[in-house]
KOLDOLUM-225693 format. One record per residue: residue number from 1; residue in one letter; chain; x, y, z of N, C-alpha, C in turn. Coordinates in Angstrom, 1 decimal. Layout:
! KOLDOLUM-225693
REC/pos/code/unit/nx/ny/nz/cax/cay/caz/cx/cy/cz
REC/NUM/A/A/X/Y/Z/X/Y/Z/X/Y/Z .
...
END
This chain:
! KOLDOLUM-225693
REC/pos/code/unit/nx/ny/nz/cax/cay/caz/cx/cy/cz
REC/1/M/A/43.4/-26.6/6.7/43.9/-25.8/7.8/43.4/-24.1/7.1 .
REC/2/I/A/42.7/-23.8/8.3/42.1/-22.1/7.3/42.9/-21.1/8.3 .
REC/3/T/A/43.5/-20.2/7.4/44.7/-19.2/8.0/43.6/-18.4/8.3 .
REC/4/G/A/44.6/-17.5/9.3/44.5/-16.1/9.9/43.7/-15.0/8.4 .
REC/5/A/A/44.7/-15.0/7.5/44.2/-14.7/6.2/42.6/-14.8/5.2 .
REC/6/Q/A/42.6/-16.2/5.9/41.3/-16.9/4.8/40.2/-16.2/5.8 .
REC/7/N/A/40.4/-16.5/7.4/39.7/-16.0/8.2/39.0/-14.5/8.0 .
REC/8/Q/A/39.9/-13.4/7.7/39.7/-12.2/7.0/39.2/-12.2/6.2 .
REC/9/A/A/39.4/-12.9/5.2/38.5/-12.9/3.9/37.1/-12.3/4.0 .
REC/10/P/A/36.1/-13.0/4.4/35.1/-12.3/4.2/34.8/-10.9/4.9 .
REC/11/G/A/35.4/-10.8/6.1/34.6/-9.7/6.8/35.2/-8.3/6.1 .
REC/12/R/A/36.8/-8.8/4.9/37.1/-7.5/4.2/35.9/-7.5/2.8 .
REC/13/R/A/35.9/-8.4/2.7/34.5/-8.4/1.6/33.3/-7.8/1.5 .
REC/14/A/A/32.6/-7.9/3.3/31.6/-7.6/3.4/31.9/-5.9/3.9 .
REC/15/R/A/33.1/-5.5/4.0/33.5/-4.1/4.0/33.5/-3.5/2.7 .
REC/16/L/A/33.6/-4.1/1.9/33.8/-3.5/0.4/32.2/-3.9/-0.3 .
REC/17/L/A/31.7/-4.7/0.2/30.1/-4.3/-0.3/29.5/-3.0/0.5 .
REC/18/T/A/30.2/-2.8/1.7/29.5/-1.9/2.2/29.7/-0.5/1.8 .
REC/19/G/A/31.0/-0.4/1.9/30.9/0.7/1.2/30.6/1.1/-0.4 .
REC/20/A/A/30.5/-0.1/-1.2/30.2/0.2/-2.4/28.8/0.7/-2.1 .
REC/21/E/A/28.1/0.2/-1.3/26.4/1.1/-0.8/26.4/1.9/-0.9 .
REC/22/L/A/27.4/2.4/0.0/27.5/4.0/0.5/27.7/4.7/-0.8 .
REC/23/V/A/28.8/4.0/-1.8/29.4/5.0/-2.8/28.2/5.4/-3.9 .
REC/24/A/A/27.2/3.7/-3.8/26.2/4.3/-4.9/24.9/5.5/-4.0 .
REC/25/A/A/24.7/5.2/-3.1/23.6/6.0/-2.5/24.0/7.3/-2.7 .
REC/26/G/A/25.6/7.9/-2.8/26.2/9.2/-3.1/26.0/9.2/-4.4 .
REC/27/A/A/26.0/8.5/-5.3/25.8/8.5/-6.6/24.5/8.9/-7.1 .
REC/28/V/A/23.8/9.0/-6.0/22.2/8.6/-6.5/22.2/10.1/-6.2 .
REC/29/L/A/22.7/10.6/-5.0/22.6/11.9/-4.3/23.0/13.0/-5.2 .
REC/30/A/A/24.2/12.7/-6.3/25.0/13.8/-6.9/24.4/13.6/-7.9 .
REC/31/L/A/23.9/12.8/-8.7/23.1/12.6/-10.1/21.9/12.9/-10.7 .
REC/32/V/A/20.7/12.0/-9.3/19.2/12.2/-9.6/18.8/13.5/-9.7 .
REC/33/P/A/17.8/14.5/-10.3/17.4/15.6/-10.0/16.8/16.0/-8.6 .
REC/34/R/A/16.9/17.1/-8.5/15.9/17.4/-7.1/15.4/18.3/-7.7 .
REC/35/E/A/14.2/19.2/-6.4/13.6/20.3/-6.8/14.4/21.4/-6.8 .
REC/36/A/A/14.2/22.8/-7.2/15.2/23.8/-7.1/14.9/24.7/-5.5 .
REC/37/T/A/13.6/24.4/-5.0/13.3/24.9/-3.8/12.5/24.0/-3.3 .
REC/38/G/A/12.8/24.1/-1.8/11.8/23.0/-0.7/12.3/21.8/-0.8 .
REC/39/T/A/11.5/21.1/-0.4/12.4/19.4/-0.2/12.5/18.8/-1.3 .
REC/40/P/A/13.5/17.9/-1.3/14.0/17.4/-2.6/12.9/16.4/-3.5 .
REC/41/G/A/13.1/16.0/-4.5/11.7/15.6/-5.4/11.6/13.8/-5.1 .
REC/42/V/A/10.5/13.5/-5.5/10.3/12.5/-5.5/11.1/11.5/-6.1 .
REC/43/W/A/11.8/12.1/-7.5/12.8/11.0/-7.8/14.1/10.5/-7.1 .
REC/44/L/A/14.3/11.8/-6.2/15.4/11.5/-5.4/15.2/10.2/-4.7 .
REC/45/L/A/14.1/10.6/-3.4/13.7/9.9/-2.7/13.5/8.5/-3.1 .
REC/46/G/A/12.6/8.6/-4.6/12.5/7.3/-5.2/13.6/6.2/-5.0 .
REC/47/A/A/14.5/7.2/-5.9/15.4/6.2/-6.6/16.1/5.8/-5.2 .
REC/48/L/A/16.2/6.7/-4.1/17.7/6.3/-2.9/16.6/5.0/-2.3 .
REC/49/L/A/15.2/5.0/-2.3/14.4/4.1/-1.7/14.5/2.5/-3.0 .
REC/50/V/A/14.4/3.0/-3.5/14.9/1.5/-4.7/16.1/0.8/-4.6 .
REC/51/L/A/17.1/1.8/-4.3/18.3/1.6/-4.0/18.5/1.0/-2.9 .
REC/52/G/A/18.1/1.4/-1.8/18.1/0.6/-0.5/17.4/-0.4/-0.3 .
REC/53/S/A/16.2/-0.9/-0.6/15.6/-2.1/-1.0/16.4/-3.0/-2.2 .
REC/54/L/A/17.0/-2.5/-2.9/17.9/-3.9/-3.8/19.1/-4.6/-2.6 .
REC/55/C/A/19.5/-3.1/-2.1/20.9/-3.7/-1.6/20.3/-4.6/-0.2 .
REC/56/L/A/19.6/-4.3/0.5/19.1/-5.1/1.5/18.3/-6.4/1.0 .
REC/57/W/A/17.8/-6.3/0.1/17.2/-8.0/-0.8/18.7/-8.7/-1.1 .
REC/58/L/A/19.6/-8.0/-1.9/20.8/-9.1/-1.9/21.4/-9.4/-0.9 .
REC/59/R/A/21.4/-8.8/0.0/22.0/-9.6/1.7/21.2/-10.4/2.2 .
REC/60/G/A/19.9/-10.3/1.6/18.8/-11.4/2.6/18.5/-10.9/3.9 .
REC/61/G/A/18.2/-9.4/3.7/17.8/-8.8/4.4/16.5/-7.7/4.4 .
REC/62/S/A/15.9/-7.1/5.0/14.4/-6.2/4.8/14.9/-5.0/5.6 .
REC/63/W/A/13.6/-4.3/5.3/13.5/-3.2/6.2/13.5/-3.2/7.7 .
REC/64/S/A/13.2/-4.3/8.3/12.8/-4.6/9.4/14.0/-4.6/10.0 .
REC/65/D/A/14.9/-5.2/9.3/16.5/-5.3/9.6/17.2/-3.8/10.1 .
REC/66/V/A/16.5/-3.0/9.7/17.3/-1.2/10.1/16.2/-0.4/10.8 .
REC/67/G/A/15.7/-1.4/11.4/14.9/-0.3/12.7/13.3/-0.3/11.9 .
REC/68/L/A/12.6/-0.4/10.8/11.4/-0.3/10.7/10.5/-1.8/11.3 .
REC/69/G/A/9.5/-1.0/11.7/8.3/-2.0/12.3/8.0/-2.3/13.7 .
REC/70/G/A/8.2/-1.0/14.2/7.9/-0.6/15.5/9.2/-0.9/16.3 .
REC/71/A/A/8.9/-0.7/18.0/9.7/-0.5/19.0/10.6/-2.0/19.0 .
REC/72/A/A/12.0/-1.5/20.0/12.6/-2.8/20.5/12.1/-3.4/20.9 .
REC/73/A/A/12.8/-4.9/21.6/12.4/-5.7/22.5/12.1/-5.1/24.0 .
REC/74/G/A/11.1/-5.2/24.6/11.2/-4.5/26.2/10.8/-3.3/25.7 .
REC/75/Q/A/10.5/-2.5/24.8/9.7/-1.3/24.8/8.6/-0.8/24.0 .
REC/76/R/A/8.2/-0.2/24.2/6.9/0.3/23.8/6.2/1.2/22.7 .
REC/77/A/A/5.9/0.6/21.5/6.0/1.7/20.1/5.1/3.1/20.8 .
REC/78/E/A/4.0/3.0/21.1/3.1/3.8/21.8/3.6/5.0/22.0 .
REC/79/W/A/4.6/4.4/23.2/5.7/5.5/23.8/6.4/6.3/22.7 .
REC/80/H/A/6.7/6.0/21.8/7.8/5.9/21.3/7.0/7.0/20.4 .
REC/81/V/A/5.4/7.2/19.4/5.0/7.4/18.7/4.6/9.2/19.5 .
REC/82/L/A/4.1/8.9/20.8/4.0/10.3/21.8/4.6/11.2/22.0 .
REC/83/L/A/5.8/10.4/22.0/7.3/11.5/22.4/8.1/11.8/21.2 .
REC/84/G/A/7.7/11.2/20.2/8.0/12.1/18.6/6.9/13.1/18.4 .
REC/85/L/A/6.2/12.5/18.4/4.5/13.7/18.1/4.9/15.0/18.7 .
REC/86/A/A/5.2/14.7/20.2/5.4/16.2/21.2/6.8/16.9/20.2 .
REC/87/L/A/8.2/15.8/20.9/9.1/16.2/20.5/9.3/17.1/18.7 .
REC/88/G/A/8.5/16.5/18.1/8.5/17.1/16.3/8.0/18.4/16.7 .
REC/89/A/A/6.5/18.8/17.0/5.8/19.7/17.5/6.1/20.9/17.8 .
REC/90/L/A/7.2/20.5/19.0/8.3/21.3/19.8/9.0/22.1/19.1 .
REC/91/A/A/9.8/20.9/18.3/10.6/21.3/17.2/10.6/22.3/16.3 .
REC/92/A/A/9.2/21.9/15.4/8.7/23.2/14.1/8.4/24.2/15.3 .
REC/93/L/A/8.0/23.9/16.4/7.6/25.6/17.2/8.6/26.5/17.0 .
REC/94/A/A/9.5/26.1/17.4/11.1/26.4/17.7/11.4/26.7/16.9 .
REC/95/A/A/11.5/26.5/15.9/12.0/27.0/14.8/11.5/28.1/14.1 .
REC/96/S/A/10.0/27.8/13.9/9.2/28.8/13.7/9.2/30.4/14.1 .
REC/97/F/A/9.4/30.2/15.2/8.9/31.5/16.0/10.5/31.6/17.2 .
REC/98/A/A/11.2/30.9/17.4/12.7/31.5/17.9/14.2/31.3/17.0 .
REC/99/V/A/14.3/30.0/16.5/15.4/30.1/15.3/14.9/30.6/14.1 .
REC/100/G/A/13.8/30.5/13.0/13.8/31.5/12.1/13.9/33.1/12.2 .
REC/101/P/A/13.5/33.7/13.4/13.5/34.7/13.4/14.9/35.6/13.7 .
REC/102/G/A/15.7/34.4/14.7/16.5/35.1/14.6/17.7/34.5/13.5 .
REC/103/L/A/17.9/33.8/12.7/18.5/33.5/11.8/18.6/34.5/10.7 .
REC/104/A/A/17.0/34.8/10.3/16.5/35.9/9.2/17.6/37.4/9.7 .
REC/105/A/A/17.5/37.9/11.2/18.1/38.8/11.8/19.6/39.0/11.8 .
REC/106/V/A/20.0/37.6/11.7/21.8/37.7/11.7/22.3/37.5/10.3 .
REC/107/T/A/21.4/36.4/9.2/21.9/36.8/7.9/20.9/36.7/7.0 .
REC/108/S/A/19.6/37.6/7.4/18.9/38.2/6.2/18.4/36.8/5.3 .
REC/109/R/A/18.3/35.6/6.0/17.6/34.4/5.2/16.8/33.5/6.5 .
REC/110/S/A/15.4/33.5/5.7/14.6/32.9/6.4/14.5/31.5/6.0 .
REC/111/L/A/14.0/30.7/7.1/13.9/29.1/7.5/12.6/29.2/6.1 .
REC/112/D/A/12.6/27.9/5.3/11.3/27.5/4.5/11.6/26.3/4.8 .
REC/113/A/A/10.1/26.5/5.2/9.3/24.6/5.5/9.4/23.9/4.0 .
REC/114/G/A/9.2/24.7/3.3/8.5/24.0/1.7/7.6/23.5/1.5 .
REC/115/V/A/6.4/24.7/2.1/5.1/24.1/2.4/4.5/25.5/1.5 .
REC/116/P/A/3.6/24.5/0.4/2.7/25.6/-0.6/1.7/26.6/0.2 .
REC/117/A/A/1.8/27.5/-0.7/1.0/28.3/0.1/-0.1/28.0/-0.4 .
REC/118/A/A/-0.9/27.6/-1.1/-2.3/27.2/-1.5/-2.6/25.8/-0.4 .
REC/119/V/A/-2.3/26.0/0.6/-2.9/25.3/1.4/-3.6/26.3/2.5 .
REC/120/Q/A/-3.7/27.2/1.9/-4.3/28.2/3.0/-5.5/28.4/2.4 .
REC/121/D/A/-5.5/27.8/1.3/-7.1/28.6/0.6/-8.0/26.9/0.7 .
REC/122/S/A/-7.4/25.6/1.0/-8.1/24.5/0.7/-7.8/23.4/1.6 .
REC/123/A/A/-9.3/22.8/1.9/-8.9/21.8/2.8/-8.8/20.6/2.5 .
REC/124/V/A/-8.6/20.6/1.2/-7.9/19.1/0.1/-6.6/19.4/-0.1 .
REC/125/A/A/-6.1/20.7/-0.1/-4.7/21.0/-0.1/-3.7/20.4/1.2 .
REC/126/L/A/-4.9/21.2/2.1/-4.0/20.5/3.7/-3.6/19.5/3.7 .
REC/127/A/A/-4.6/18.3/3.4/-4.9/16.8/3.6/-3.8/16.8/2.6 .
REC/128/L/A/-4.0/16.7/1.6/-2.8/16.5/0.4/-1.2/16.6/1.5 .
REC/129/A/A/-0.8/17.9/1.6/-0.2/18.7/2.0/0.5/17.8/3.2 .
REC/130/L/A/-0.4/17.6/4.3/-0.2/16.3/5.1/0.2/14.8/4.9 .
REC/131/L/A/-0.3/14.7/4.0/-0.2/13.5/3.3/1.4/12.9/2.5 .
REC/132/V/A/1.7/13.9/1.8/2.7/14.5/1.7/3.7/14.7/2.6 .
REC/133/A/A/3.9/15.0/3.4/4.4/15.1/4.9/5.4/13.9/5.2 .
REC/134/W/A/4.0/13.3/6.0/4.1/11.9/6.4/4.6/10.7/5.3 .
REC/135/V/A/4.6/11.0/4.3/5.3/9.9/3.2/6.9/10.0/2.7 .
REC/136/H/A/6.8/11.5/3.0/8.3/11.9/2.7/8.9/11.5/4.2 .
REC/137/A/A/8.3/11.8/5.4/9.3/11.6/6.5/9.2/10.2/6.9 .
REC/138/L/A/8.3/9.3/6.7/8.6/7.8/6.4/9.7/7.4/5.5 .
REC/139/G/A/10.0/7.8/4.1/11.0/7.7/3.5/12.1/7.6/3.9 .
REC/140/A/A/12.3/9.2/4.0/13.9/9.7/4.2/14.3/9.1/5.7 .
REC/141/E/A/13.4/8.6/6.6/13.9/8.2/7.9/14.1/6.7/7.5 .
REC/142/M/A/13.1/5.7/6.9/14.2/4.7/6.1/15.4/4.5/5.6 .
REC/143/I/A/15.6/5.3/4.7/16.7/5.8/4.3/18.0/6.2/5.3 .
REC/144/F/A/17.9/7.5/5.7/19.2/7.8/6.5/19.0/7.6/7.7 .
REC/145/R/A/18.3/7.5/8.5/18.5/6.9/10.1/17.8/5.5/10.0 .
REC/146/G/A/18.1/4.7/8.4/17.8/3.3/8.6/18.8/2.9/7.8 .
REC/147/W/A/18.7/2.7/6.7/19.8/2.0/5.7/21.1/2.2/5.7 .
REC/148/L/A/21.5/3.7/5.6/22.5/4.6/5.8/23.2/4.3/6.8 .
REC/149/L/A/22.6/4.6/8.0/23.2/4.8/9.0/23.5/2.9/9.6 .
REC/150/D/A/23.1/2.6/9.1/23.1/0.7/9.5/24.6/0.2/8.9 .
REC/151/R/A/24.2/1.2/7.7/25.9/0.3/6.4/27.1/1.3/7.1 .
REC/152/A/A/26.7/3.0/7.4/28.0/3.5/7.7/28.5/2.9/9.8 .
REC/153/E/A/27.7/2.0/10.3/27.5/1.9/11.4/28.5/0.6/11.3 .
REC/154/A/A/28.1/-0.2/10.2/28.8/-1.5/9.9/30.1/-1.4/9.2 .
REC/155/L/A/30.5/-0.3/8.8/31.7/0.1/8.2/32.6/0.7/9.0 .
REC/156/W/A/31.8/1.5/9.9/33.2/2.3/10.8/34.1/0.7/12.0 .
REC/157/P/A/35.4/1.5/12.0/36.1/0.4/12.4/35.3/-0.2/13.9 .
REC/158/A/A/35.8/-1.0/14.1/35.4/-1.7/15.3/36.5/-1.2/16.5 .
REC/159/G/A/36.0/-0.9/17.7/36.7/-0.4/18.3/37.2/1.2/18.5 .
REC/160/A/A/36.4/1.8/17.6/36.1/3.4/17.2/35.3/3.9/18.1 .
REC/161/A/A/34.4/3.7/19.0/33.6/4.2/20.3/34.6/5.2/21.3 .
REC/162/S/A/33.0/6.5/21.2/34.6/7.2/22.2/34.5/6.5/23.5 .
REC/163/D/A/33.6/5.4/23.9/33.8/4.8/25.0/35.2/3.7/25.3 .
REC/164/G/A/35.8/3.8/23.9/37.0/2.5/23.9/36.1/1.1/23.6 .
REC/165/G/A/35.3/1.0/23.3/34.3/-0.3/22.9/35.7/-1.3/22.2 .
REC/166/E/A/35.6/-2.7/22.8/36.3/-3.2/21.6/35.5/-4.5/21.4 .
REC/167/D/A/34.0/-4.2/21.0/33.0/-5.7/20.3/33.9/-5.9/19.1 .
REC/168/S/A/34.4/-6.8/18.6/34.8/-7.0/17.3/33.4/-7.4/16.2 .
REC/169/D/A/32.8/-7.7/16.3/31.7/-7.8/15.4/30.6/-6.0/15.2 .
REC/170/G/A/31.4/-5.4/15.5/30.9/-4.2/15.4/30.1/-3.3/16.3 .
REC/171/G/A/29.8/-4.3/17.6/29.0/-3.2/18.6/29.5/-2.0/19.0 .
REC/172/A/A/31.1/-2.1/19.2/31.3/-0.6/19.3/31.7/0.5/18.6 .
REC/173/A/A/31.1/0.1/17.0/31.5/0.7/16.0/29.5/1.2/16.1 .
REC/174/G/A/28.7/0.3/16.8/27.2/1.0/17.1/27.1/2.3/17.9 .
REC/175/E/A/27.9/2.4/18.7/28.0/3.3/19.9/28.9/4.0/19.3 .
REC/176/A/A/29.6/4.1/18.5/30.7/5.5/17.7/29.8/6.3/17.1 .
REC/177/F/A/30.4/7.7/17.4/29.5/9.0/17.0/29.9/9.3/15.5 .
REC/178/G/A/31.2/8.4/15.0/31.0/9.0/13.2/30.1/8.2/12.8 .
REC/179/P/A/29.4/7.4/12.4/28.1/7.3/11.8/27.6/8.2/11.8 .
REC/180/L/A/27.1/8.2/13.1/25.9/9.4/12.9/26.1/10.7/12.1 .
REC/181/V/A/27.8/11.2/12.2/27.8/11.8/11.4/28.0/11.8/9.9 .
REC/182/L/A/28.6/10.9/9.4/28.4/10.4/8.0/27.0/10.5/7.6 .
REC/183/A/A/25.9/9.5/8.6/24.6/9.6/8.4/23.9/11.3/7.9 .
REC/184/G/A/24.3/12.2/9.3/23.9/12.8/8.9/24.6/14.1/7.7 .
REC/185/L/A/25.7/13.7/7.3/26.1/14.8/6.4/25.5/14.5/4.9 .
REC/186/A/A/25.1/13.3/4.9/24.5/12.9/3.9/23.2/13.5/3.6 .
REC/187/Y/A/22.6/13.3/4.9/21.0/14.4/5.0/21.3/15.2/4.5 .
REC/188/G/A/21.8/16.3/5.3/22.3/17.5/4.9/22.4/17.4/3.5 .
REC/189/W/A/23.3/17.1/2.7/23.7/16.7/0.9/22.5/16.3/0.4 .
REC/190/Y/A/21.2/15.7/1.2/19.8/15.8/0.5/19.2/16.6/0.7 .
REC/191/L/A/19.3/17.3/1.5/17.7/18.3/2.0/19.0/19.7/1.8 .
REC/192/G/A/20.3/20.1/1.3/20.8/21.1/0.9/20.4/22.0/-0.1 .
REC/193/D/A/21.2/22.6/-0.4/20.7/23.4/-1.8/22.1/24.0/-2.0 .
REC/194/G/A/23.2/23.3/-1.7/24.9/23.6/-2.4/25.3/24.2/-1.6 .
REC/195/S/A/25.4/25.1/-0.8/25.5/25.9/0.3/26.1/25.3/1.5 .
REC/196/A/A/27.0/25.8/1.7/28.1/24.9/3.3/26.7/25.1/4.2 .
REC/197/G/A/26.0/26.8/4.6/25.0/26.7/5.6/24.0/25.4/5.6 .
REC/198/S/A/23.3/25.3/4.2/22.0/24.3/4.0/23.0/22.8/4.7 .
REC/199/L/A/24.0/22.9/4.1/24.5/21.1/4.5/24.9/21.1/5.4 .
REC/200/A/A/25.8/22.2/6.8/25.8/22.3/8.0/24.8/22.4/9.1 .
REC/201/S/A/22.8/22.8/8.3/22.0/23.0/9.1/21.3/21.5/9.2 .
REC/202/G/A/21.0/20.6/7.7/20.7/19.7/7.6/21.3/18.5/7.8 .
REC/203/A/A/22.7/18.4/7.9/23.9/17.6/8.8/23.3/17.3/10.6 .
REC/204/L/A/23.7/18.5/10.9/22.7/18.8/12.7/21.7/17.9/12.6 .
REC/205/L/A/20.7/18.6/11.7/19.1/17.9/11.7/18.8/16.2/11.9 .
REC/206/G/A/20.2/16.3/10.8/20.2/14.6/10.4/20.7/13.8/11.6 .
REC/207/V/A/21.8/14.4/12.3/22.5/13.8/13.5/21.4/13.6/14.4 .
REC/208/G/A/20.9/15.1/14.9/19.5/15.0/16.0/18.8/13.6/16.0 .
REC/209/L/A/18.2/13.5/14.1/17.6/12.4/14.2/18.3/10.9/14.3 .
REC/210/C/A/19.2/10.6/13.8/20.1/9.7/14.6/20.2/8.8/15.8 .
REC/211/L/A/20.2/10.4/16.5/20.3/10.2/18.2/18.9/9.7/18.5 .
REC/212/L/A/18.1/10.1/17.8/17.0/9.7/18.7/16.6/8.0/18.1 .
REC/213/R/A/17.1/7.8/16.5/17.1/6.4/16.6/18.1/5.0/17.0 .
REC/214/R/A/18.8/6.1/17.7/19.8/4.8/18.4/19.3/4.9/19.9 .
REC/215/A/A/18.7/5.8/20.5/18.1/6.1/21.4/16.7/5.0/21.4 .
REC/216/G/A/16.1/4.9/20.6/14.7/4.4/20.4/15.0/2.6/20.4 .
REC/217/Q/A/16.0/2.6/19.2/16.5/1.2/18.9/15.7/0.9/17.9 .
REC/218/S/A/14.6/2.0/17.3/14.1/1.3/16.2/13.4/2.6/15.5 .
REC/219/L/A/13.0/2.5/14.1/12.6/4.2/13.2/11.9/4.9/14.0 .
REC/220/T/A/10.6/4.0/14.9/9.2/4.8/15.3/9.7/6.0/15.3 .
REC/221/L/A/10.7/6.4/16.8/10.7/7.7/17.3/11.3/8.8/16.4 .
REC/222/P/A/12.2/7.8/15.4/12.4/9.7/14.1/11.6/9.7/13.5 .
REC/223/I/A/10.6/8.8/12.8/9.4/9.0/11.9/8.3/9.7/12.8 .
REC/224/A/A/8.0/9.7/13.8/7.1/10.5/14.5/7.4/11.7/14.8 .
REC/225/T/A/9.2/12.0/15.1/9.5/13.5/15.0/9.4/14.4/13.7 .
REC/226/H/A/10.0/13.3/12.8/10.2/14.1/11.5/8.9/14.8/10.9 .
REC/227/G/A/7.5/13.3/10.9/6.1/13.6/10.7/5.8/14.8/11.4 .
REC/228/A/A/5.6/15.1/12.5/5.0/15.8/13.5/5.7/17.0/13.0 .
REC/229/Y/A/7.1/17.4/13.1/7.7/18.3/12.3/7.0/19.0/11.3 .
REC/230/A/A/7.5/18.3/10.4/7.2/18.5/9.0/5.5/19.3/9.0 .
REC/231/S/A/4.6/18.1/9.8/3.4/18.4/9.6/2.6/19.7/10.5 .
REC/232/T/A/3.3/20.0/11.9/3.3/21.2/12.1/3.6/22.4/11.3 .
REC/233/H/A/4.8/22.4/10.5/4.7/23.2/9.8/3.5/23.4/8.7 .
REC/234/V/A/3.4/22.5/8.3/2.0/22.5/7.1/0.4/23.1/8.2 .
REC/235/V/A/0.3/22.6/9.3/-1.1/23.4/9.6/-0.8/24.8/10.0 .
REC/236/L/A/0.7/25.2/10.5/0.8/26.7/10.7/0.4/27.6/9.9 .
REC/237/V/A/0.8/26.9/8.2/1.0/28.0/7.3/-0.5/28.2/6.7 .
REC/238/Y/A/-1.3/26.6/7.0/-2.8/26.7/6.6/-3.8/27.4/7.5 .
REC/239/A/A/-2.9/27.9/8.8/-4.2/28.8/10.0/-4.0/30.1/9.5 .
REC/240/G/A/-2.4/30.8/8.8/-1.9/31.8/8.4/-1.2/32.5/9.2 .
REC/241/V/A/-0.5/31.6/10.4/0.5/32.2/11.5/1.7/32.2/10.5 .
REC/242/L/A/1.9/31.0/9.6/3.4/31.3/8.9/3.0/31.4/7.4 .
REC/243/G/A/3.9/31.6/6.4/3.8/32.3/5.2/4.3/30.8/4.2 .
REC/244/G/A/3.4/30.5/3.1/3.5/29.7/2.4/4.7/29.9/1.3 .
REC/245/S/A/5.3/28.8/0.5/6.1/29.3/-0.4/5.4/28.8/-2.0 .
REC/246/G/A/6.3/29.1/-2.8/5.5/29.5/-4.0/4.2/30.3/-4.1 .
END
């Protein structure tokens, strides 16, 4: 006879393993070196991708299980791509010409898109910067809006959604706001320079991309938005409209 405690054991074990994945991700974020300025270095993103791939493989899953590989059933991926490109470009323009100047006026700090000034002098450097922007966007979305958001939703208590859902299989947790905050904070930690301001701004950006992930039910929309956002900054630096770093 199977007791209630025996029925609950697999669920507890799964939560422990999910928690271990999140702890391991936190350890990577804390210990792997990153660039002193600009976007985090390749070692940090690479380590997170290796860890995420390993965890998915050990669970018998793949990146397609966390949203990579097109739009959800009944949705058209090309519309998500076009919408993401438009949203990303508009967000970059707003950040460059509205948010950035406003932030500089209030805090004496400006937004740094992390685009090297060298792109202004070479079409080859421009192409390389665009390639790096899209590779980084793909990798970051796979990690933070794919693997880590999925793990945060799996760990979130069932029935904790703001609408009071009762799906014992985790459906309610999938609609809760808490996992978005956790994944957003992880992204803020990834992007930040150790200050509270950088953590908060990165977390807000992360939560916004998580909302796009949830709305589109795949990673297509946030990848397109993230890539367009970064690419627009690269093009603005290349055109001399914005100053580059370094």
